[in-house]
C-alpha positions as CSV (number, residue, x, y, z in Angstrom):
1,M,19.1,-17.4,30.3
2,P,21.8,-15.0,28.8
3,T,21.9,-14.6,25.1
4,T,25.1,-15.4,23.2
5,K,26.9,-12.9,21.0
6,E,25.9,-14.8,17.9
7,Q,22.2,-14.7,18.9
8,R,22.4,-11.0,19.6
9,S,23.9,-10.3,16.2
10,K,20.8,-11.6,14.5
11,H,18.1,-10.0,16.7
12,A,17.5,-6.6,18.2
13,T,18.5,-6.2,21.8
14,C,17.1,-4.1,24.6
15,D,20.2,-1.8,24.6
16,A,19.0,0.1,27.7
17,L,21.8,1.6,29.9
18,K,22.3,-0.4,33.0
19,K,23.4,0.9,36.4
20,N,27.0,-0.3,35.8
21,G,27.1,1.8,32.6
22,E,26.8,-1.2,30.2
23,R,24.1,-1.8,27.6
24,C,21.5,-4.4,28.2
25,K,22.0,-7.4,26.0
26,N,18.5,-9.0,26.5
27,Y,16.4,-9.4,23.4
28,A,14.3,-6.4,22.6
29,G,11.0,-6.6,24.4
30,L,12.0,-9.6,26.4
31,G,9.2,-10.5,28.9
32,T,6.7,-8.0,27.4
33,N,3.9,-8.2,24.9
34,H,6.1,-6.5,22.3
35,L,8.9,-9.0,21.8
36,G,11.4,-7.8,19.3
37,V,10.7,-4.1,19.8
38,G,11.7,-1.7,22.6
39,T,13.2,-2.4,26.0
40,C,13.0,-5.6,28.0
41,K,10.9,-6.1,31.2
42,F,13.8,-5.1,33.4
43,H,14.0,-1.7,31.8
44,L,10.5,-0.3,31.8
45,G,9.4,-2.5,28.8
46,R,6.1,-3.2,30.5
47,T,5.1,0.4,31.0
48,Q,2.3,2.0,29.1
49,N,4.6,4.4,27.3
50,A,6.8,1.5,26.1
51,Q,3.7,-0.4,24.9
52,K,2.5,2.7,23.0
53,A,5.9,3.2,21.4
54,A,6.0,-0.5,20.3
55,V,2.6,-0.3,18.7
56,K,3.8,2.7,16.7
57,V,6.8,0.7,15.5
58,Y,4.5,-2.3,14.5
59,A,2.2,0.0,12.6
60,E,5.0,1.7,10.8
61,R,6.5,-1.7,9.8
62,D,3.2,-2.8,8.4
63,R,2.8,0.4,6.4
64,Q,6.3,0.1,5.0
65,A,5.8,-3.6,4.1
66,A,2.6,-2.7,2.2
67,Q,4.4,0.1,0.4
68,K,7.3,-2.1,-0.6
69,T,4.9,-4.4,-2.4
70,A,4.0,-1.5,-4.8
71,I,7.3,0.3,-5.1
72,L,10.7,-0.9,-6.2
73,F,12.9,1.1,-4.0
74,G,16.1,2.4,-5.5
75,Q,14.8,2.1,-9.1
76,E,14.6,5.3,-11.1
77,L,11.1,6.1,-12.3
78,R,10.8,8.5,-15.2
79,M,7.4,10.3,-15.4
80,E,5.9,13.7,-16.2
81,P,4.8,16.0,-13.3
82,L,1.1,15.2,-13.9
83,E,1.8,11.5,-14.0
84,A,3.7,11.8,-10.7
85,L,0.8,13.6,-9.1
86,L,-1.7,11.0,-10.3
87,W,0.7,8.2,-9.1
88,S,0.9,9.9,-5.6
89,L,-2.8,10.1,-5.5
90,H,-3.3,6.4,-6.2
91,L,-0.6,5.5,-3.7
92,S,-2.1,7.6,-0.9
93,A,-5.5,6.0,-1.6
94,S,-4.0,2.5,-1.3
95,H,-2.4,3.5,2.1
96,V,-5.8,4.8,3.4
97,N,-7.4,1.5,2.3
98,F,-4.7,-0.6,3.9
99,I,-4.9,1.2,7.3
100,R,-8.7,1.0,7.2
101,Q,-8.4,-2.8,6.8
102,E,-5.8,-3.0,9.6
103,I,-8.2,-1.2,11.9
104,A,-11.1,-3.5,10.9
105,A,-8.9,-6.5,11.6
106,I,-8.3,-5.6,15.3
107,P,-10.3,-8.0,17.4
108,T,-13.0,-6.4,19.5
109,N,-12.5,-8.8,22.4
110,G,-10.1,-11.4,23.8
111,P,-6.8,-11.2,25.6
112,K,-4.6,-8.1,25.8
113,P,-7.3,-5.4,25.7
114,E,-4.8,-2.6,26.4
115,E,-2.6,-3.6,23.5
116,R,-5.6,-3.7,21.2
117,K,-6.7,-0.2,22.4
118,F,-3.2,1.2,21.8
119,K,-2.9,-0.3,18.4
120,R,-6.4,1.0,17.4
121,E,-5.5,4.5,18.6
122,V,-2.2,4.6,16.7
123,L,-3.8,3.3,13.5
124,I,-6.7,5.7,13.7
125,R,-4.2,8.6,13.9
126,Q,-2.3,7.3,10.9
127,F,-5.6,6.8,9.1
128,A,-6.5,10.5,9.7
129,D,-3.1,11.7,8.6
130,E,-3.1,9.7,5.4
131,R,-6.7,10.6,4.7
132,D,-5.7,14.3,5.0
133,R,-2.8,13.7,2.6
134,L,-5.1,12.0,0.1
135,A,-7.5,15.0,0.3
136,R,-4.7,17.4,-0.3
137,T,-3.3,15.4,-3.2
138,S,-6.8,15.1,-4.7
139,K,-7.2,18.9,-4.6
140,M,-3.7,19.4,-6.2
141,A,-4.7,16.9,-9.0
142,L,-8.0,18.7,-9.6
143,D,-6.3,22.1,-9.6
144,A,-3.8,20.8,-12.1
145,G,-6.5,19.4,-14.4
146,V,-5.2,15.8,-14.1
147,A,-8.7,14.3,-14.5
148,E,-9.4,16.2,-17.7
149,K,-6.0,15.5,-19.1
150,T,-6.4,11.8,-18.2
151,I,-9.7,11.6,-20.0
152,R,-8.1,13.2,-23.1
153,M,-5.2,10.7,-23.0
154,Q,-7.7,7.8,-22.7
155,E,-9.7,9.1,-25.6
156,R,-6.6,9.5,-27.7
157,Y,-5.5,6.0,-26.8
158,A,-8.9,4.6,-27.8
159,E,-8.7,6.3,-31.2
160,L,-5.2,4.9,-31.9
161,L,-6.3,1.5,-30.8
162,A,-9.3,1.6,-33.1
163,Q,-7.1,2.7,-36.0
164,L,-4.6,-0.1,-35.3
165,I,-7.4,-2.7,-35.2
166,S,-9.0,-1.4,-38.4
167,G,-5.6,-1.4,-40.2
168,I,-4.9,-5.0,-39.1
169,L,-8.3,-6.2,-40.3
170,G,-8.0,-4.4,-43.6
171,D,-4.6,-6.0,-44.2
172,L,-5.9,-9.5,-43.6
173,A,-8.3,-9.3,-46.6
174,L,-11.1,-11.1,-44.8
175,N,-14.0,-12.6,-46.6
176,P,-17.5,-11.2,-46.1
177,R,-18.3,-13.8,-43.3
178,Q,-15.1,-13.0,-41.4
179,Q,-15.7,-9.3,-41.8
180,R,-19.1,-9.7,-40.1
181,Q,-17.6,-11.7,-37.3
182,A,-14.6,-9.5,-36.8
183,P,-16.2,-6.7,-34.7
184,E,-17.7,-9.1,-32.2
185,I,-14.4,-11.1,-31.9
186,V,-12.4,-7.9,-31.3
187,K,-15.0,-6.7,-28.8
188,R,-14.8,-10.0,-26.9
189,R,-11.0,-10.0,-26.8
190,L,-10.8,-6.4,-25.6
191,L,-13.2,-7.1,-22.8
192,A,-11.3,-10.2,-21.7
193,L,-8.1,-8.1,-21.6
194,D,-9.8,-5.4,-19.6
195,G,-11.6,-7.8,-17.3
196,G,-15.0,-6.4,-18.3
197,S,-18.2,-7.9,-19.7
198,P,-20.3,-7.4,-22.8
199,E,-23.1,-6.1,-20.5
200,A,-20.8,-3.5,-19.0
201,L,-19.7,-2.4,-22.5
202,A,-23.2,-2.1,-23.7
203,E,-24.1,0.2,-20.7
204,T,-21.3,2.6,-21.7
């Protein structure tokens, strides 16, 4: 059944060049296992190459969707070079983990075995590429001394936090009983904020 102009304006079309020189107006992937992507069944949409290309498009869409959940596109981010390097490292690590989960989620049996095979191959290549990027970014971070600088920043933050808490407690003029209770209360509140546990803190 031919699609209307209004329907085509809302969905991707095949757009393959027909023998009469016009563009195909069928839905993209019509009659194939990749509806919405690529050419329709009348224009080689069922060929192996078309299926491989569609899997790549699906994988890239998934990657971009995952990335958008962590990044506000178009919003300016101000950061120092070392911060940017560390941010890139964490982002690449999240991509590696996401692709790994996508590979693990592919069924090992069931219908459409060729489609599963293609998707696995594409994701494995993306996994390898992103893993290499993660390794390169990690080396750059180590060469720039990011780990050491991060530890120093954390230590400085802990010192400032301790000074702040001590100053607040001193200004409150607590009685002896409250002074004895204050360290445990502060410890418990900090752990709750950080999602830790008293046992974890004791081990450190």
